[in-house]
C-alpha positions as CSV (number, residue, x, y, z in Angstrom):
1,M,0.0,0.0,0.0
2,K,1.5,3.3,-1.0
3,H,1.4,6.3,1.4
4,P,0.8,9.8,0.0
5,P,3.8,11.9,-0.1
6,G,4.3,14.1,3.0
7,R,3.5,17.8,2.7
8,R,6.6,19.9,2.5
9,G,6.9,23.0,4.7
10,F,8.8,26.2,4.3
11,S,12.5,26.0,4.9
12,L,14.1,28.6,7.1
13,V,15.7,30.3,4.1
14,E,12.4,30.5,2.3
15,L,10.7,32.0,5.4
16,L,13.4,34.6,5.7
17,V,13.0,35.5,2.0
18,V,9.3,35.9,2.4
19,I,9.8,38.1,5.5
20,A,12.3,40.2,3.7
21,I,10.0,40.7,0.7
22,I,7.1,41.7,3.0
23,G,9.5,44.2,4.7
24,V,10.5,45.7,1.4
25,L,6.9,46.1,0.4
26,I,6.0,47.8,3.7
27,A,9.0,50.1,3.3
28,L,7.8,51.0,-0.2
29,L,4.2,51.5,0.8
30,L,4.7,53.4,4.1
31,P,5.9,56.7,2.5
32,A,3.0,56.5,0.1
33,V,0.5,56.0,2.9
34,Q,2.1,58.8,5.0
35,A,2.1,61.1,1.9
36,A,-1.6,60.3,1.4
37,R,-2.4,61.1,5.0
38,E,-0.4,64.4,4.9
39,S,-2.2,65.3,1.7
40,S,-5.5,64.8,3.4
41,R,-4.4,66.8,6.5
42,R,-3.1,69.6,4.3
43,M,-6.5,69.7,2.5
44,S,-8.3,70.0,5.8
45,C,-5.9,72.8,6.9
46,S,-6.5,74.6,3.6
47,N,-10.3,74.3,4.2
48,N,-9.8,75.8,7.7
49,L,-8.0,78.8,6.3
50,K,-10.7,79.1,3.6
51,Q,-13.3,79.4,6.2
52,F,-11.3,82.2,7.9
53,G,-10.8,83.9,4.6
54,I,-14.5,83.9,3.9
55,A,-15.2,85.3,7.4
56,I,-12.7,88.1,6.9
57,A,-14.3,89.0,3.6
58,V,-17.8,89.0,5.1
59,H,-16.6,91.1,8.0
60,E,-15.2,93.6,5.6
61,S,-18.5,93.6,3.6
62,H,-20.4,94.4,6.7
63,T,-18.1,96.9,8.3
64,R,-16.0,98.2,5.3
65,F,-12.8,97.3,7.3
66,F,-10.8,94.2,7.7
67,P,-10.8,93.1,11.3
68,P,-8.2,94.4,13.7
69,G,-5.5,92.0,15.0
70,A,-6.5,93.1,18.5
71,Y,-7.7,96.0,20.5
72,E,-5.5,97.5,23.1
73,E,-5.9,100.1,25.9
74,T,-2.4,101.7,25.9
75,A,0.6,102.2,23.6
76,L,1.9,98.8,24.6
77,V,1.2,95.6,22.7
78,R,1.1,93.7,26.0
79,D,-2.0,95.6,27.0
80,A,-4.2,94.2,24.2
81,T,-7.7,93.4,25.6
82,T,-9.7,91.7,22.7
83,S,-8.4,89.3,20.1
84,G,-9.2,89.9,16.5
85,F,-10.7,86.5,16.2
86,V,-13.5,87.6,18.5
87,F,-14.7,89.9,15.8
88,L,-14.8,87.0,13.3
89,L,-17.0,84.7,15.4
90,P,-20.3,85.8,13.8
91,Y,-18.9,85.0,10.4
92,L,-17.6,81.6,11.4
93,E,-21.1,80.3,12.3
94,Q,-20.2,80.9,15.9
95,Q,-22.9,83.3,16.7
96,S,-23.6,81.6,20.0
97,L,-20.0,82.2,21.2
98,A,-20.1,85.8,19.9
99,S,-23.3,86.5,21.8
100,R,-21.8,85.2,25.1
101,Y,-18.6,87.2,24.7
102,D,-18.7,90.6,26.4
103,V,-16.6,93.0,24.2
104,T,-16.8,95.7,26.8
105,K,-14.7,93.6,29.2
106,K,-11.1,92.2,28.8
107,W,-10.6,88.7,27.6
108,D,-9.7,87.4,31.0
109,H,-12.7,88.8,32.8
110,A,-14.8,86.1,34.5
111,A,-17.7,86.9,32.1
112,N,-15.6,85.8,29.1
113,R,-13.6,82.8,30.5
114,A,-16.1,80.1,29.4
115,V,-15.9,81.4,25.8
116,V,-12.1,81.7,25.9
117,A,-11.9,78.0,26.9
118,T,-14.2,76.9,24.1
119,P,-12.4,75.3,21.1
120,L,-13.2,76.5,17.6
121,P,-13.8,73.6,15.1
122,M,-11.6,75.2,12.4
123,A,-8.8,76.5,14.7
124,N,-6.2,73.7,14.6
125,C,-4.2,72.3,11.8
126,P,-4.5,68.5,11.7
127,S,-0.8,68.1,10.8
128,N,-0.1,69.7,14.2
129,R,-2.9,68.7,16.5
130,G,-6.7,68.1,16.5
131,S,-7.5,70.6,19.3
132,G,-6.0,71.9,22.5
133,V,-6.4,73.9,25.6
134,F,-3.6,75.3,27.7
135,L,-3.5,77.1,31.1
136,F,-2.5,80.8,30.6
137,G,-0.5,82.9,33.0
138,T,-0.3,82.9,36.8
139,S,-4.1,82.6,37.1
140,A,-4.0,79.4,35.0
141,I,-6.9,80.5,32.8
142,P,-8.0,77.7,30.4
143,A,-7.6,79.0,26.8
144,A,-8.5,77.1,23.6
145,T,-5.6,77.0,21.1
146,I,-5.3,78.1,17.5
147,D,-2.8,77.2,14.8
148,Y,-3.4,80.3,12.7
149,A,-2.5,83.9,13.0
150,L,-3.6,87.1,11.4
151,S,-1.0,88.9,9.3
152,A,0.4,92.1,10.6
153,G,3.1,92.6,8.0
154,M,6.4,94.0,9.0
155,D,7.5,96.4,11.8
156,N,6.2,96.2,15.4
157,V,2.6,96.5,14.2
158,N,1.4,98.6,17.1
159,D,-0.6,101.8,16.4
160,G,-0.5,102.8,20.1
161,R,1.3,106.1,19.2
162,A,-2.0,107.3,17.7
163,T,-2.0,110.2,20.2
164,M,1.2,111.5,18.7
165,P,1.1,114.3,16.0
166,G,-0.1,112.6,12.8
167,G,-1.5,109.5,14.6
168,I,-1.0,106.0,13.3
169,D,0.6,107.1,10.0
170,Y,3.1,109.1,11.9
171,Y,4.2,106.1,13.9
172,H,3.7,103.2,11.6
173,P,4.7,103.8,7.9
174,M,2.1,102.3,5.5
175,I,4.7,100.4,3.4
176,F,5.5,98.2,6.4
177,R,1.9,97.5,7.5
178,G,0.0,94.2,7.0
179,A,-3.7,93.7,6.7
180,V,-4.4,93.5,10.4
181,L,-2.7,95.6,13.1
182,L,-3.1,96.1,16.8
183,Y,-5.4,99.0,17.2
184,S,-6.7,101.3,19.9
185,K,-10.4,101.4,19.8
186,V,-10.6,104.7,17.9
187,H,-9.4,102.9,14.8
188,R,-11.6,100.2,13.1
189,G,-9.0,98.5,10.9
190,V,-7.6,98.5,7.4
191,R,-9.8,99.5,4.4
192,P,-9.6,97.6,1.2
193,T,-8.6,100.8,-0.7
194,Q,-5.5,101.0,1.5
195,V,-4.3,97.6,0.1
196,T,-2.6,99.1,-2.9
197,D,-0.5,95.9,-3.5
198,G,-3.7,94.0,-4.4
199,L,-6.0,91.8,-2.3
200,S,-4.9,88.7,-4.2
201,S,-1.2,89.4,-3.4
202,T,-1.5,90.2,0.3
203,F,-1.6,87.7,3.2
204,A,-4.7,87.8,5.5
205,M,-3.7,84.9,7.7
206,G,-1.2,82.0,7.9
207,E,-0.2,79.1,10.0
208,V,1.5,79.3,13.4
209,A,1.7,75.7,14.6
210,G,1.6,75.9,18.4
211,G,2.5,73.6,21.2
212,N,5.0,71.8,19.1
213,E,8.6,70.8,20.1
214,R,9.9,72.0,16.7
215,Y,9.1,75.6,17.5
216,R,10.6,77.2,20.6
217,F,11.2,80.8,21.5
218,R,14.6,82.3,20.9
219,A,17.0,82.9,23.9
220,P,16.6,83.7,26.7
221,E,13.3,81.8,26.5
222,A,14.6,78.9,24.4
223,A,13.2,76.2,26.7
224,L,9.7,77.4,26.1
225,I,7.5,76.1,23.2
226,A,5.5,78.7,21.4
227,D,1.7,78.4,21.6
228,Q,-1.3,80.7,21.3
229,A,-5.0,80.8,21.9
230,W,-7.7,82.2,19.6
231,A,-9.3,84.5,22.3
232,V,-6.1,85.6,24.1
233,P,-4.7,88.8,22.6
234,L,-1.7,89.2,24.8
235,F,1.6,89.2,22.9
236,K,3.9,89.0,25.9
237,N,7.4,87.8,26.2
238,P,6.9,84.5,28.0
239,Q,10.0,84.6,30.3
240,N,8.0,85.7,33.3
241,L,5.0,83.4,32.6
242,P,4.6,79.8,33.8
243,T,3.4,78.7,30.4
244,P,4.7,79.5,26.9
245,T,2.8,82.2,25.1
246,G,2.8,83.0,21.4
247,S,0.5,85.4,19.5
248,N,-2.4,85.2,17.2
249,V,-1.0,88.0,15.1
250,A,2.3,87.2,13.2
251,V,4.9,89.1,11.2
252,V,7.1,88.4,8.2
253,A,9.9,90.7,9.4
254,N,10.8,93.2,12.1
255,V,11.9,96.7,11.0
256,R,14.3,98.6,13.3
257,H,14.1,102.3,13.1
258,N,16.2,105.1,14.5
259,S,14.7,107.5,16.9
260,V,14.0,110.2,14.3
261,L,10.2,110.9,14.0
262,P,8.1,110.6,12.0
263,L,9.1,107.0,11.1
264,S,9.6,106.3,7.4
265,A,11.6,104.2,5.0
266,A,14.4,106.7,5.5
267,T,14.6,106.0,9.3
268,V,15.1,102.3,8.9
269,I,18.3,101.0,10.4
270,R,17.8,97.4,9.3
271,I,15.1,94.8,8.5
272,D,15.3,91.6,10.5
273,P,13.8,88.7,8.5
274,E,11.3,86.4,10.2
275,P,11.4,83.5,7.7
276,L,8.6,81.0,7.3
277,N,9.3,78.0,9.6
278,R,12.2,79.7,11.3
279,A,14.3,76.9,12.8
280,D,16.1,78.9,15.6
281,G,13.1,80.3,17.5
282,V,10.0,82.2,16.7
283,T,9.7,85.3,18.8
284,S,10.0,88.4,16.7
285,S,8.9,92.0,16.9
286,A,9.1,94.0,20.1
287,D,7.6,97.4,20.7
288,P,10.3,99.9,21.8
289,G,8.2,101.2,24.6
290,A,7.4,97.8,26.1
291,A,10.5,97.2,28.3
292,N,11.1,93.8,26.6
293,T,7.7,92.4,27.5
294,D,6.0,92.6,24.1
295,S,6.7,90.0,21.4
296,L,5.2,88.8,18.1
297,N,6.1,85.6,16.3
298,G,6.6,84.6,12.7
299,F,4.5,82.1,10.7
300,R,5.3,78.4,11.1
301,S,3.8,75.1,9.9
302,M,4.0,71.4,10.3
303,H,3.5,70.8,6.6
304,P,6.7,69.6,5.0
305,G,8.5,72.3,3.1
306,G,6.3,75.3,3.7
307,G,3.0,76.5,5.0
308,L,-0.5,77.6,4.0
309,F,-1.8,81.1,3.8
310,V,-5.1,82.7,2.9
311,F,-5.0,86.0,1.0
312,L,-7.3,88.9,1.3
313,D,-9.3,87.9,-1.8
314,G,-10.0,84.5,-0.1
315,H,-7.8,82.2,-2.0
316,V,-5.4,79.8,-0.2
317,E,-1.8,79.1,-1.3
318,F,1.0,76.9,-0.1
319,V,4.1,79.0,0.3
320,A,7.5,77.2,0.2
321,E,9.8,77.9,3.2
322,S,12.6,78.5,0.7
323,V,10.7,81.6,-0.6
324,A,13.0,84.6,-0.9
325,A,12.8,87.0,2.1
326,S,12.0,90.0,-0.1
327,V,9.2,88.1,-1.8
328,Y,7.8,86.7,1.5
329,Q,7.9,90.2,3.1
330,A,6.2,91.7,0.1
331,A,3.3,89.4,0.5
332,G,2.9,90.4,4.1
333,T,2.5,94.2,3.4
334,I,-0.4,96.0,2.0
335,A,1.3,99.0,0.4
336,G,4.9,98.2,-0.4
337,G,4.4,98.8,-4.2
338,E,5.4,95.2,-5.2
339,A,4.0,93.5,-8.3
340,A,1.0,91.2,-7.9
341,G,1.3,87.4,-8.0
342,R,4.7,87.4,-6.5
343,V,4.7,84.5,-4.0
344,N,4.1,81.7,-6.4
345,P,4.7,83.2,-9.9
């Protein structure tokens, strides 16, 4: 009687070959999977910025002004009381939050704290985080995070010298201004007619990935990670705070002037770049009257190779981090006289 031949198993060599082939396939597929995921996250981030861009446009349609970056009580950036994002709430389908926020009181007043702690659904970039809340300042006030900042252009972006002869134009030259500045309450914001560089060529908002190990403040605050909240308008140097603090207004450069007034292009000593995705720290512009307690940061993103921006006409573009400083700074200003279509020609 014949016995059927025995079933032959894998040899050790064959098993190792199969494992090696599977490993190679995984190695080939993983980057594609990661790229697909990043592409999806980038699309979601672009949609977030698109919503903000529409809100800014509708705000302008209703008020004839683009929103302020913040309102402040004094000539110091650190004394800002109301975030510019508060003024966009009604146009982001957040009318309930807008109605609960008392604009006659400071952001940290007890009446506003529940709103300040409420996350906005479009406020975070999925390549950085899904949402977040951090405890702000010595009072440990819960504040919902945001990964986007309004664009203030160049210079120290504060109009607090409005009481000086000539007001804001005397203190802050138009060619260095962005679409949103910090304003005292007598000023309403930038008019579209002031954007002589063109709405399609001027940043309205961009990314400022917060709470991420990649982006820390420059010395002496290098141990602190930059972060910001949508309803917190303070732009304070974080060295005296228990938690890191960024800003929800960002700049593309910092212009240093001499002491000759009025300030103008002729009084510029130097322009310090604040490049996209700066690797050596993100704190930037400081108001000269602030005793080193005011600071604004630059734009930064977790998308590989650059970051997303929404322009004043509402379109969204990805800007490469290798963009020339002059081109990048031109996109941040409203009246520098540069040609249109300059960021991605």
